[in-house]
C-alpha positions, 0 to 999 in steps of 0.5 A: 476497506480500501487499498489504501487502508491494506497499505496503511494497515500493513505499515503500521504492523511494521511500524513503518512511517510512510516516509520509510515505505516510499523509501523502501518502494522507491516513490514519494510520500507523497505518493503514499499519503494519497493512497493512503487517504483514499485520494488517490484510489486507483494506483497504477499497477507498477505502483502496486507492485512495488507498494507490496513487494516493499511490504513482503505482501502479494499485491493481491494482498493489497488488493483483496478484500480479505471478506470477500476472497474465492 
């Protein structure tokens, strides 16, 4: 599962649109779309921090594969 997959999964679990997440994270809808589609495979740490905060999760939740944790 990619970072984009985890972001999309959490966003959908919250029943949020990409537009709503973008507003909460103070970024463009296009950025959310690119990350979720895997086009932007390595988002900047600052972007991940904003997304994690907006989604109410830790940055680790976005980047670590739960099946391969410590």
